[in-house]
Structures are given as structure tokens and as C-alpha cells.
C-alpha positions as CSV (number, residue, x, y, z in Angstrom):
1,M,21.2,-10.6,3.2
2,P,21.8,-8.4,0.2
3,K,23.0,-10.0,-3.0
4,K,26.2,-9.0,-4.2
5,E,27.7,-9.0,-7.7
6,R,31.1,-8.0,-8.8
7,N,32.0,-6.6,-12.1
8,Q,35.3,-5.5,-13.3
9,G,36.0,-2.3,-11.2
10,V,32.5,-2.0,-9.8
11,N,30.8,-3.8,-6.9
12,V,27.1,-3.7,-6.9
13,K,25.0,-4.7,-3.9
14,K,21.4,-5.3,-4.4
15,S,18.3,-5.5,-1.9
16,R,14.7,-5.1,-2.7
17,K,14.4,-2.8,0.2
18,K,17.5,-0.6,-0.1
19,P,18.8,1.6,-2.9
20,L,21.3,0.1,-5.2
21,Q,24.8,0.7,-3.8
22,I,27.4,1.0,-6.3
23,D,31.0,1.0,-4.8
24,C,33.5,2.3,-7.3
25,E,37.2,1.0,-7.4
26,E,40.2,3.3,-7.4
27,S,40.5,3.4,-11.3
28,L,37.4,4.0,-13.5
29,D,38.5,4.0,-17.1
30,I,36.6,3.3,-20.5
31,S,37.1,-0.4,-20.2
32,L,34.6,-0.4,-17.4
33,A,32.0,1.5,-19.2
34,Q,29.8,-1.4,-20.7
35,D,29.7,-3.1,-17.4
36,L,28.8,0.1,-15.4
37,H,26.2,1.1,-18.1
38,K,24.5,-2.3,-17.7
39,E,24.3,-1.9,-14.0
40,L,23.1,1.7,-14.0
41,G,20.5,0.7,-16.6
42,K,19.2,-2.0,-14.4
43,A,18.9,0.5,-11.4
44,L,17.0,2.9,-13.7
45,S,14.8,0.2,-15.1
46,E,13.9,-1.0,-11.5
47,A,13.3,2.5,-10.5
48,R,15.3,2.2,-7.4
49,P,17.2,4.9,-5.7
50,I,21.0,4.9,-6.5
51,V,23.9,5.5,-4.1
52,V,27.4,5.8,-5.8
53,N,30.4,5.5,-3.4
54,T,33.4,7.1,-5.1
55,S,35.4,7.4,-2.0
56,R,38.2,5.1,-3.3
57,V,38.4,6.8,-6.8
58,E,42.0,8.0,-7.6
59,R,41.5,8.2,-11.5
60,V,38.5,8.5,-13.5
61,D,38.1,8.9,-17.3
62,A,35.9,11.6,-18.9
63,A,33.8,8.8,-20.4
64,I,32.8,7.4,-17.0
65,I,32.1,11.0,-15.8
66,Q,29.8,11.5,-18.8
67,M,28.1,8.3,-18.1
68,F,27.6,9.5,-14.5
69,C,25.9,12.7,-16.0
70,A,23.6,10.8,-18.1
71,L,22.6,8.6,-15.0
72,S,22.1,11.9,-13.1
73,Q,19.7,13.2,-15.8
74,A,17.8,9.9,-16.2
75,A,17.5,9.6,-12.4
76,K,15.9,13.2,-12.3
77,N,13.7,12.5,-15.1
78,Q,12.4,9.4,-13.3
79,Q,12.4,11.2,-10.1
80,L,14.7,8.8,-8.5
81,A,17.2,9.6,-5.7
82,L,20.9,9.7,-6.6
83,E,23.3,9.9,-3.9
84,W,27.2,10.4,-4.2
85,Q,28.6,8.9,-1.2
86,E,31.9,10.2,0.1
87,P,33.4,11.5,-3.3
88,S,37.1,11.4,-3.1
89,Q,38.9,14.5,-3.9
90,K,40.5,13.2,-7.2
91,F,36.9,12.3,-8.2
92,L,35.6,15.8,-7.4
93,D,38.8,17.4,-9.0
94,S,38.1,15.5,-12.2
95,V,34.4,16.5,-12.2
96,R,35.3,20.1,-11.7
97,L,38.1,19.9,-14.4
98,L,35.4,19.0,-16.8
99,D,32.9,21.1,-15.6
100,F,30.4,18.7,-14.7
101,G,29.7,19.5,-11.0
102,D,26.2,21.0,-11.6
103,S,25.2,18.1,-13.9
104,L,26.0,15.7,-11.1
105,G,25.0,17.9,-8.3
106,L,28.4,18.1,-7.0
107,S,29.3,21.6,-7.5
108,A,29.0,22.6,-3.8
109,A,31.1,19.6,-2.6
């Protein structure tokens, strides 16, 4: 059974055989940046595929979107799979507003 850790605003499920699953809460603001950065860094250092579920996101700060952009670039550089699972319309709207769709691979979504 996968180990599950809970950080403020972000649930992280870990399993050696499966990608790292990050389930985002409704609100992603700057106060979550440090915990999220730590978890994303772990995933990159373990060279694991990453799945980010943003289906519940109703509000997201630009700082978090910028962090996701850095994650996307790092995953690309390491040739790791990064999947955006069920991005909410609010998340997509925020990404488009800041013009980060191409950076996140969400421009066609």
C-alpha cells in the first residue's frame, strides 16, 4: 500500500512502482510554496514520474504557477514524465492569464 504524506494544502502519495501523485487542494497560495517545493524536489531527485492533480483547484497564486513551470522545465531536462491530471477550469484560467500554458504543456487544454 502506498505511503501517504499530508502537507498543508498538498497530499502526496508515494510508491516505488508508481509515479509520485500530488493532489492539490482548492487553494494554492504562497504559504504552501515551501512545502510544495520540498516535495517536488524529492520527486525530481528520485527521478520519478510526477502526476499533479489540480482538479479541485479554485484559486492559485502566481508563485505556485511559477514553481510548477520550474518543475516542468526540470522534469523535461531530466526526461521525466509530468502529467497534469484533470486540471480545473480555474487552474487553467490562471495559467492562461499568466501566459504559462506553453511552459506547462497546457496550452491545448
